[in-house]
NUSE-109034 format. One line per 8 residues: number of its first residue (from 0); their letters; for each residue x, y, z of N, C-alpha, C. Coordinates in steps of 0.05 Angstrom, whole numbers. Layout:
<recs>
NUM = A = X/Y/Z/X/Y/Z/X/Y/Z | ...
</recs>
This chain:
<recs>
0 = MYETLEGT = 4898/3611/3304/4930/3598/3311/4942/3585/3297 | 4964/3599/3297/4985/3585/3274/5009/3565/3291 | 5015/3544/3272/5033/3528/3283/5050/3513/3273 | 5074/3508/3269/5088/3504/3248/5102/3465/3259 | 5092/3454/3245/5109/3417/3252/5133/3416/3237 | 5145/3395/3247/5170/3399/3233/5182/3362/3251 | 5180/3337/3225/5186/3310/3238/5184/3295/3209 | 5185/3266/3219/5186/3251/3207/5165/3231/3192
8 = VVHAQVAN = 5153/3222/3172/5135/3205/3173/5139/3182/3171 | 5123/3179/3198/5126/3144/3208/5100/3133/3186 | 5086/3134/3173/5054/3125/3162/5052/3135/3143 | 5042/3136/3121/5024/3156/3092/5008/3128/3087 | 4984/3144/3078/4964/3136/3060/4956/3147/3044 | 4946/3144/3028/4923/3159/3009/4900/3148/3014 | 4886/3169/3018/4856/3172/3027/4833/3197/2997 | 4819/3181/2984/4805/3178/2966/4778/3186/2975
16 = IHGAVFYD = 4770/3219/2974/4735/3224/2997/4725/3240/2978 | 4709/3225/2974/4682/3247/2947/4708/3252/2920 | 4718/3227/2913/4739/3240/2896/4759/3257/2885 | 4750/3266/2915/4791/3282/2919/4804/3266/2943 | 4833/3272/2935/4853/3262/2937/4864/3263/2967 | 4875/3251/2980/4881/3271/3003/4900/3242/3015 | 4910/3260/3038/4942/3238/3051/4943/3245/3078 | 4934/3213/3087/4940/3208/3115/4967/3202/3128
24 = VVLQTPEG = 4970/3226/3145/5004/3227/3148/5000/3225/3177 | 5018/3195/3194/5030/3200/3217/5056/3212/3218 | 5058/3237/3235/5084/3250/3226/5104/3247/3261 | 5128/3251/3265/5131/3234/3288/5149/3267/3291 | 5138/3283/3319/5161/3299/3325/5166/3304/3343 | 5186/3321/3356/5196/3331/3386/5174/3310/3402 | 5155/3333/3402/5131/3331/3423/5125/3302/3425 | 5125/3291/3402/5104/3267/3396/5093/3262/3376
32 = RRHLRFQD = 5064/3238/3364/5071/3235/3344/5040/3241/3337 | 5036/3260/3307/5012/3274/3304/5002/3266/3279 | 4977/3259/3272/4954/3247/3262/4951/3271/3240 | 4961/3271/3216/4949/3294/3205/4935/3285/3168 | 4913/3303/3163/4908/3297/3137/4904/3314/3114 | 4919/3324/3098/4923/3347/3073/4918/3338/3055 | 4906/3358/3040/4902/3346/3008/4930/3344/2987 | 4920/3325/2959/4948/3329/2952/4957/3345/2934
40 = TFLNPPPR = 4942/3370/2938/4956/3396/2926/4964/3409/2937 | 4976/3399/2958/5002/3410/2979/5028/3401/2979 | 5025/3373/2962/5053/3366/2956/5053/3341/2941 | 5069/3344/2921/5069/3319/2897/5102/3316/2898 | 5112/3293/2900/5101/3260/2898/5085/3261/2926 | 5069/3238/2938/5055/3229/2956/5076/3230/2985 | 5077/3234/3007/5092/3225/3023/5103/3195/3028 | 5125/3192/3036/5134/3172/3039/5147/3166/3069
48 = EGEHLRLE = 5146/3145/3087/5156/3138/3101/5188/3144/3105 | 5193/3165/3122/5223/3160/3133/5235/3197/3123 | 5209/3203/3104/5211/3234/3103/5211/3248/3124 | 5231/3272/3119/5223/3304/3140/5207/3320/3119 | 5181/3333/3140/5167/3347/3128/5162/3379/3148 | 5161/3397/3141/5151/3422/3153/5124/3422/3141 | 5098/3416/3162/5076/3434/3161/5067/3458/3177 | 5060/3475/3158/5037/3505/3166/5012/3502/3174
56 = LILGNVNE = 5006/3504/3201/4981/3504/3206/4963/3530/3211 | 4942/3532/3209/4930/3558/3209/4896/3540/3224 | 4899/3547/3256/4874/3538/3262/4869/3506/3264 | 4885/3491/3261/4893/3462/3262/4888/3457/3229 | 4889/3470/3210/4886/3459/3179/4910/3472/3166 | 4911/3446/3146/4942/3441/3142/4947/3469/3109 | 4959/3489/3119/4963/3503/3095/4992/3505/3080 | 5006/3490/3091/5026/3484/3070/5051/3469/3088
64 = VRRIAAP = 5055/3450/3060/5075/3420/3068/5099/3434/3050 | 5121/3427/3064/5152/3429/3045/5167/3400/3063 | 5173/3389/3039/5204/3377/3044/5227/3391/3051 | 5228/3374/3075/5264/3387/3086/5278/3363/3092 | 5308/3377/3091/5330/3360/3098/5318/3341/3122 | 5335/3324/3120/5339/3306/3159/5348/3330/3175 | 5348/3322/3200/5364/3346/3224/5381/3336/3217
</recs>
């Protein structure tokens, strides 16, 4: 299953898991809030509250993250 999410970052936090850096993000989408986790290799610098992101997911796993302009 392929899914595209667009929304505003409500909360972002860095998580270090076994030496790998991940971002825990709460994204406000038109359908509601989504909690997502993705590795730092997808987005640099880290996401910040208020930013707008587009995430591509495959089978529920983040495959791509891009910053986008505010709607």
